[in-house]
N, C-alpha and C positions, 0 to 999 in steps of 0.2 A: 828560218822557225825551224827548230829540232823535232825530230820524230823519235819517239818512242815506239818496241816494242814490246806488247805484253803476251807473254807464252802461255797458254791457257786458259781456256776459258769456263773453269770454275766458279762458282764466288768468290775466292781469294781473287782469283785475275779481273771478274766484271769488275768486284767492287774498283780495284785500282786501277781499273782502266775511265769508272764512273768518274772518281776522284782527281784525274790525270784533265779530263778532259775540264771539268767542272769547276775547275781550279787555277790554269793557266791557259797560254795559247797554241798549246804541244799540240804537233799533228800524233794522234794514239791511232795503232791497229792494234788487235786481237785477232791473234792467232787460234782456233779450237780445234783439235785434228779430225774431231768426229761432226758429225751433219746434225749438230745441236748443242745447246750450251747445256754448263749445270755441272757435268764433272760426274761427284759421284753421286750428284743427286741427279735420281733418274724416277721417275713417274711416266705407269702405262695407268692406261683408259680401259676397262673394260663391263660392258653393262650400266653406265655410267658410274664406276665407282672407281674412286684413285688408289691405285695398285703401287706402292713405293719398293723399287727394288734397290735405294737405295738407302743415300740418308731421308731419314718417317720422320721426326720428331724437334721438336722445336723444346729446348731441355730447361729448364726453367726460366727466370728472367733476366736473360742475357739485352744492359742497357743496349747495345746496339743493334742485335737482330730484330728488338721490338722496336725499335724506335723507325729500321729502315722496313718492317713490316709496315709499319705506320704509315710511315712516308710513303707506298708504293701504295696502300689503301690494298693492301689484304689482307684478310680475314683467319682469324683459328681461330681454337677452340677445345676446349679444355678435356681430356679423355677423364673419364669418369666413370666410376659405375663400383662393380662388386672386384677385388682381388681374392682370387682362390687358393689353397696350399697344397699340394698334392702331395702326401703321402707313399712313396712306392716302397712302403713294409707291409701300409694291408693296402692299398691301392684304394684311399679315401680320400675324398676332394672335400676342403673347410676354408670356412671364410679367414681370411689373415687375421691374425691378431693387432690391432691397432695397437699393443707396444712394442710388435717383434722389433724394431731395432735398438727396443730397452734392454731387448733378451741380451744378457751376458753372452751368451755363447751363438750367436747371432752371428753374419757376416761384418752387419755393423759395428757390431762392440771390435769385431780382432780389427777394423779400419779403426775406431777411434782409438785401439788402443796404436797399431802402428803410428798414428800422428803423432801419441804423446813420445812415443819412444824417437822416432824422427827429427823433436823439438830441443827431445835434449839430449839427440846426437849432432848438432848441426852438420860435425865434417864426414858422419860416416854414412854405408850405404851398404846396405845386402837386399840377397836378392828375397821376395817373401819367404821362397820354400825354405831360405837361410834363416830369415827372421826369424821363422813360425820355430823351427829348431832351437833359433838362437834361445827363445823366450818362453821354449817348454809350453806352445799350444797343444792342447789335449787335441788326439787322433780325430775325432769327430766331429770338435767345432772346427781342426782346420782343412778338413773336407770340403767341409759346407761351406768357408771359406774362400779355400782355394778357388771353387764352385766359380764359385761367383764373379771372384779376381777374373780370373780368364773366360769366365763368359764374357762378361761386362768390358773388358777394354783387350778383349780378341787377341789374347796374350800368351804366354807360356810364363808359367808361373817358377819353375826353375830359373826363369831370368830374370822375370823384372822388379826395377828399383823400384824399393818401398819408398824412398824417398818420392816418385814421383808420385807415388799412392795416397803421400801422403800431403804433398802439394794439392793435386787432383780433389783430393777430397776438403779440403778446403776453399776450392774453385768453385766446388758446386754446392759447396753448403752458402756460399757467398751470395749464388746466384737463386738461394731455394732450388736444389740443380731434379729434386723428386716431381717438382710438378713438367707435367705432360701436355702438346697442346700440337695439333695436326692443321697445316695450312690447310684454310675451304679447298677443294679442288686439285689440290696434290702440291705437295711442295717444289716441286716446277716450276709452280708462277715464278715464285721466288727469281731467280736465275732468269729467265724467260721479259720477269717488267724490266729487270734489270739492264739485259743486253738490249731492251726501247730506250729504255735513258740513255743507255753510252751514243746507239747510234743519232737519236735526237741532239746528243749533244755537240753530233761533227764525227764522230769517230766511227773508226773503218775496224766492221764482223766482219774473219774471214772462216768458214765455215771449211771441214776437207781441207784444210793446211794442216799435217802434219811434221811439224820440226821434224828433223834430222838432223843436221849439228847445226852447231855455233861457233864463229868466230871471233873471235873480237882483240880489240885494245883497247887501251882509255880514251873513253870517249867516240867507241866505234864499235861499230855489234855489227858483223853478217849473219843473218839467220835463211837456211839451207833448208828447204822445202823438198817432200817424198816425192817431190812431180818433178823438180834439178829446178822451179826459181830460187830466187836468193831473194831476199830483203835487207836495205841496210837500215842502219837507225844509228843514233847515240847514246842511247844506252837501250837496256829492256827489263823489263821486268819475266820474273821466270818464279811459274808459278806449278809447275809440274811435280805430279805426285812425286812422296818419299821416293817409295815403290820403282819411281820409273829413275830418278837419280840413281839412287843406288843399285840397279842392272844396267846403266848406262845407254838405253835405247837409244837414246841421247846422247850423242859428243858434245864436247866443250874445246877449243883449241883457243889458246890452250886451258886447261884443265885448271875451274878455281880448288886448285885443290886443297884450302881449308875448307869451303862449302861442302866438297862432297868428304872428305874426312869425318866432319861431327855428322854429317848424313850418315855414313854405314856401322859411326857408331848405334842407332837408334833402329827400329824395329815396323815392321810393315806386320799388319793383324788380317788376320784370317776367319775372318765372319761366313757360315752360311744360315741366309735367311730364307726362308720359302714361303711363297702367299698363296694359300688356298681357298680358291673361291668354289663356291660350293651354289646350288640351288634357292637355298634357303636359312635361315639363322637356325638349323637344326636342332640343335645343343637349348634350345630355349625350349623345343619341345619334347622331349625329351623323359622318361620317368626318374626321376633322378633324385637321391633326398636333399639334394639342394638346387633343386629347382624355381624356387623363387628366386634364390641368388642368379641364377642361369640366365633368365630375363636380362639383366644389363649386366653381364660378361666381362672384363674390361683384361684381365691376366691371369694366369693359371703358372705359379712357380713353385720349384720343388724346396717341398719341407726342409725348412732351414737349408735350403742351396744344394743338399744331398739328391741324386734322382740316377738314373737306372737305365734311363730313355735315353734316345738316339735326341734328344733336342731337349732344351733346358728350359726352355718357358715357350708360350705362346700366347699371341693376346689377339682380343680384334680392336674395330676403328670405334666402339661403344662413345657417345651417343649413336654416330653417326649407327645406323639398322643394314649396312652393305652387307652381306653375307658373305665374310674375306672371314679366317684365321689367320696368322703369322706361323713362323717358326721357328724358332732360334736359334743357334749355337755358336761357337766363339772360341775360339784362340786353338790348340790341338784337338778338343771336341768336333770341330769345323772341318778341319782336316782331315779326317776318320773316315770325310765320307767323297775322297777326289775321286777316286774309281768311278764315285754312282752316278748318271745319266740321271739327268730332272724324272723323269718317270720317276723309275727306286726311290731318289730324296724325297715324292711326294708320297708316293707308300709307304714308306717307312716315320714319315710326318702324321700320315690316317693311321697306323698302326698304334700309333704313342699313343695318339687323341681314342684311338677306341680301348687299349687299357686304362686313361686317365678316366676314361667316362663308364666302362664299364658294357660296355656295349659292341657287338659284335663288328672288324674293320669292316666285311662287307656292306655293313650298313651308310658307314659314312664314305667308305668308296662311291656308293650307289650313289653317293649327294652331289661329289667330284664334277665343275665342270669346267674348272683349268687352272693351272697351278706357272707360276710366275717367278724366275730367278733372275739373276747375273751373278758369275761367277768373277768378281773382280778381282782375285787374285791372280785368275789364268788370263784377263785380263790384259797384254803389254802397254795400252796406257795407260794404266794403274799398275799393276801386280802388288795388291793387297788392297784392304777395304779401310784400315785408317791406323794411326802410326801408334806405336809404345813406346815406352821406356825403359829400356837394361838397364839392370844395378851398373852404376856410377857415370850416365851417360843424360845427369837431370839437369848442365848445363847445354849438352848439343843445341836446345832450339836456338836459346840465344847466341851461340855464336855462329849459326847461320844466318844472322837474324841480319852481318855487318855487311851494307855494301863492300861490292868486291872492284877494289880501284876507279868509284864514285859512276858505276857503266852496269855491272851486275848486280841484280837485287833480287834476293830473293823471298817468295811469300808460301802460303798455304800452312795450313791443321800443324803440319811438321812443325812449322816455325813459329807457331805461341809461345807465348813465351808468360802467358799469365795458367796455366792448368790444364787450359779449355783442349788441350790434345783430340785428334781424329773428332772435333764438332762443326760443326754449319759458321758455330758466333766464331770460333777458335780463328776460324779462318775468313772470313769476315776481320775479322778483329788486324790479322796478319796483312790485309789486303791494302785497306788504310793506316796503316805504318810502313810499309814497300812505298804507298804511293807518296806520304808524306816526306822519308826519305829520299826520295828521288828529286821530288820539289823545294827542297831544301840545298840539297846540290846543285841544283839549277839559278 
């Protein structure tokens, strides 16, 4: 009986492992470096609240993810409530205009223009900044759209591909990507349930089994662990994050040169998200012109995405009533925090909130009981938050889906070919695809 090793216990690796065991008599071993499964899905619990440190939202209606959640009997709830815009010019909060997406100077209008341009120029690609110059996008509109592109994609606007943004926009539209849901009890339940299914199917799950190197030839793979142990297999599914492939923290002998070449054409994004846990939902009780809207606050977004705050976006878990606010910065804005510790970052977020709500910072700090974040960029097991596509590299993901000598198969959100880079559903699709490729070769 043939033996397959799956490297990486994120949802891509878990999905591939489950599919391989469910569809064949293969021996399948799943190796995960950490003491938990989930990869960049990581939930911690505090006072009954599920605090997400990595992936958080079910974006839209991706069929594979929704079918999987239903199959695993995992309930979700939609994030609903009031979205408020913050205008930094006069420090005012007001309800988000329902027609904001249709506003001709909104970031979404710019993305529509960009998508149209990409359709009209199928052989061309530019960076977002270069495209704005080429299309003479007005400076004020450009600034807002640039902030949105960097924040959402954790990317550098001077490098990110407009073709990839157009592909991504179409992909989001196809699944109604604006709708957001949470998994009840925390997103971590998804990989935990998948791991349970895998082991019930007879698969072998090994935690704290960090891979250091892979020696291979056609039909033969030797996986060497940090402990000095070696494991043999007939083939391997490699779901290492893009940042790890780029860093060479796991070495290959011989190197799958084509895969690594295309991995290095892509980029890994930087994100700073800080979850602030308070004694109470204090924003519902302050004296404020938007007091009624604050009772069911969902998101606080900068007016037309322009902001001079440390963090661009804040959100609650409403309709959950947990007293938690999450602060978010992506791309270059997140990199400015590199030298700050968690305490300093949490205080910066509270000072932003003080300005937004027009109350003393100490009043908010007095309510703060805990703060949580995980620095994915400095974590050597990930070396970044999620992938994005520089100009000229829109084909790189597809190139990484090609099996190497029918022996090494690569998966992970960075190998998604449907425009859903950086998402849980993109990772799931890649795991299903890699498993199908391997089964076909056998």
